[in-house]
C-alpha positions in Angstrom: 6.8 -16.2 44.2 3.1 -15.5 44.4 3.5 -11.8 43.7 5.2 -12.2 40.3 3.0 -10.8 37.5 1.5 -13.3 35.3 3.2 -11.8 32.2 6.7 -12.2 33.6 7.4 -15.6 32.1 6.3 -14.4 28.6 8.3 -11.3 29.0 11.4 -13.3 29.8 10.9 -15.4 26.7 10.5 -12.3 24.5 13.5 -10.6 26.1 15.9 -13.0 24.4 17.1 -11.5 21.1 17.4 -15.0 19.5 13.8 -16.0 20.4 12.6 -12.5 19.3 14.1 -13.1 15.8 12.5 -16.5 15.6 9.1 -15.1 16.5 9.5 -12.3 14.0 10.2 -14.8 11.3 6.8 -16.4 12.1 4.8 -13.2 11.9 3.7 -13.9 8.4 1.5 -16.7 9.7 3.3 -19.5 8.0 4.6 -22.7 9.6 8.4 -23.1 9.2 10.9 -25.8 10.0 13.5 -25.4 12.7 16.2 -25.0 10.1 14.6 -21.9 8.6 14.1 -20.4 12.1 17.8 -21.1 13.0 18.8 -19.3 9.8 16.5 -16.4 10.6 18.1 -16.1 14.1 21.6 -16.7 12.8 22.2 -19.6 15.2 23.1 -23.3 14.8 20.3 -25.9 14.7 21.2 -27.3 18.1 20.8 -23.9 19.7 17.6 -23.4 17.8 16.1 -26.5 19.3 16.7 -25.2 22.8 15.0 -21.9 22.1 12.1 -23.6 20.2 11.5 -25.8 23.2 11.3 -22.7 25.4 8.8 -21.0 23.2 6.7 -24.2 23.0 6.6 -24.5 26.8 5.7 -20.8 27.0 2.7 -21.3 24.7 4.0 -18.7 22.2 4.4 -21.2 19.3 2.7 -24.4 18.2 4.2 -27.5 16.6 2.7 -29.2 13.6 3.9 -32.6 12.4 3.6 -33.8 8.8 5.1 -37.3 8.6 8.7 -37.0 9.6 8.7 -33.2 9.3 8.1 -30.8 12.1 6.9 -27.2 11.6 6.5 -24.3 13.9 4.0 -21.5 13.8 2.8 -18.8 16.2 0.3 -20.2 18.7 -2.4 -17.8 17.8 -3.2 -14.4 16.1 -3.2 -12.9 19.6 0.5 -13.7 19.9 1.2 -11.9 16.6 -0.9 -8.9 17.8 1.0 -8.8 21.1 4.3 -8.8 19.3 3.2 -6.0 16.9 2.0 -3.9 19.9 5.3 -4.4 21.8 7.3 -2.9 19.0 5.4 0.4 19.4 6.5 0.8 23.0 9.0 3.6 23.5 12.5 2.9 24.9 14.8 5.1 26.8 17.8 3.2 25.5 19.8 4.9 22.8 18.9 3.3 19.5 20.9 3.7 16.3 18.5 3.9 13.3 20.4 3.0 10.1 18.8 3.6 6.8 16.2 1.0 6.0 17.2 -1.8 3.6 15.2 -2.3 0.5 13.4 -5.3 2.1 12.6 -3.3 5.2 11.2 -0.5 3.1 9.0 -2.9 1.3 7.7 -4.2 4.6 7.0 -0.7 5.8 5.2 0.1 2.6 2.8 -2.8 2.4 2.9 -6.1 4.3 0.9 -8.7 6.1 0.4 -8.3 9.9 0.0 -12.0 10.5 -3.1 -12.3 8.3 -4.3 -8.8 7.6 -3.1 -5.7 5.7 -0.6 -3.5 7.4 2.1 -0.9 6.7 1.6 2.5 5.0 -0.9 1.0 2.6 -2.8 -0.8 5.3 -3.1 2.4 7.4 -4.1 4.4 4.3 -6.8 1.8 3.5 -8.2 2.0 7.0 -8.2 5.8 6.9 -9.9 5.7 3.4 -12.6 3.4 4.8 -13.3 5.8 7.6 -13.2 8.9 5.3 -15.8 7.2 3.0 -18.0 6.5 6.0 -17.6 2.7 5.7 -15.9 2.3 9.1 -16.3 4.3 12.3 -13.6 4.2 15.0 -14.9 3.3 18.5 -13.2 4.1 21.8 -12.9 0.3 22.6 -10.3 -0.3 19.8 -13.0 -1.5 17.5 -14.3 -0.4 14.1 -18.0 -0.3 13.6 -19.0 -1.1 10.0 -21.8 1.1 8.6 -24.5 0.1 6.3 -22.6 1.8 3.5 -19.5 -0.1 4.5 -21.3 -3.4 4.4 -22.6 -2.6 0.9 -19.1 -1.7 -0.3 -17.5 -4.7 1.2 -20.2 -7.0 -0.3 -19.1 -5.7 -3.7 -15.7 -7.2 -3.0 -17.3 -10.4 -1.9 -16.7 -9.7 1.8 -19.3 -10.2 4.4 -19.3 -7.8 7.4 -21.8 -9.8 9.6 -22.5 -8.5 13.1 -20.2 -9.8 15.8 -22.4 -12.7 17.1 -22.4 -14.3 13.7 -18.6 -14.4 13.5 -16.5 -17.2 14.8 -13.7 -15.1 16.4 -14.9 -12.2 18.3 -15.7 -8.7 17.0 -15.2 -8.6 13.2 -13.4 -5.3 12.9 -10.6 -4.3 15.2 -8.2 -1.4 15.4 -4.6 -2.8 15.2 -1.8 -0.4 16.0 0.7 -0.5 13.1 4.3 -0.9 14.4 5.9 1.1 11.7 3.3 3.8 11.2 2.1 4.2 14.8 -1.5 4.5 13.5 -4.3 1.9 13.2 -4.9 -0.5 10.4 -7.9 -2.8 10.1 -7.5 -6.1 12.0 -9.8 -8.8 13.2 -11.7 -11.3 11.0 -12.8 -8.5 8.7 -9.2 -7.5 8.2 -8.4 -11.0 7.2 -11.3 -11.3 4.8 -10.5 -7.9 3.2 -6.9 -8.8 2.5 -8.0 -12.1 1.0 -10.5 -10.2 -1.2 -7.9 -7.6 -2.3 -5.5 -10.4 -3.3 -8.3 -12.4 -5.1 -9.2 -9.3 -7.1 -5.6 -8.7 -8.1 -5.2 -5.4 -6.3 -2.4 -6.9 -4.1 0.0 -9.7 -4.7 1.6 -11.9 -2.0 5.3 -12.6 -1.8 6.5 -16.2 -1.8 9.2 -15.6 0.8 8.3 -12.5 2.7 5.4 -10.7 4.5 5.8 -7.9 2.0 2.8 -7.3 -0.4 3.0 -5.8 -3.8 0.4 -3.3 -5.0 -0.3 -4.1 -8.6 -0.9 -1.4 -11.2 -4.6 -2.2 -11.5 -4.7 -2.3 -7.7 -3.1 1.2 -7.4 -5.9 2.6 -9.7 -8.6 0.7 -7.8 -7.4 1.8 -4.4 -7.3 5.5 -5.5 -10.7 5.4 -7.0 -12.4 3.4 -4.3 -10.8 4.7 -1.1 -8.7 7.7 -2.2 -5.4 5.9 -1.4 -2.6 7.4 -3.4 -0.2 4.5 -3.7 2.5 6.5 -5.6 2.6 9.2 -2.9 3.0 6.6 -0.2 5.7 4.9 -2.2 7.6 8.2 -2.8 7.2 9.1 0.9 8.9 5.9 2.0 11.4 5.7 -0.9 10.3 2.2 -1.6 12.4 0.2 -4.0 9.9 -2.1 -5.9 
């Protein structure tokens, strides 16, 4: 049918709960074997193979081969961004909202959105950057980096070069956070900032989760540099850490 919207095939792929669980398991940016994705979706490996083939054909995931091993990852950061955005859409269906598990609380508190900082801490960092005059929100869902912002970022070892000098589009993008419904810092600059915060020991990655841990020195540094009160955020979300 020529009048079918171009997004209809992708929407059909995402509408399946099993495939949605598989894609969610890949949101941390890592490549995973089919067995891990089958476990995440609570299905048998044979069923997982069918769904993975569908996602590959739809261009939502990519396959990497290492010898005899096969790994799957999201096809691009744009796929991750689209998934995060979809979770912010309202629904008219009645939804039961049970209390968040400790792991879900940790993800809401501080996590990776594919490859940049998200959650309560991510939103607070973006707001702190704006309040300090380092970033200015633009109506085109971008953040403009000020001269003061470039200087502050340089102190962390992060380059905020103008867009033409970057390899993947505009360096600073507003990314709507799916738990907080406010923007955190995405784009290449968001990636570089998260890398720097981990390198400086402010944040610590988890080996098996998208959750990020704010270290004690990091909590002090974030408060002094950007006015981010990590303890207040943690208490507001009742995060078990």
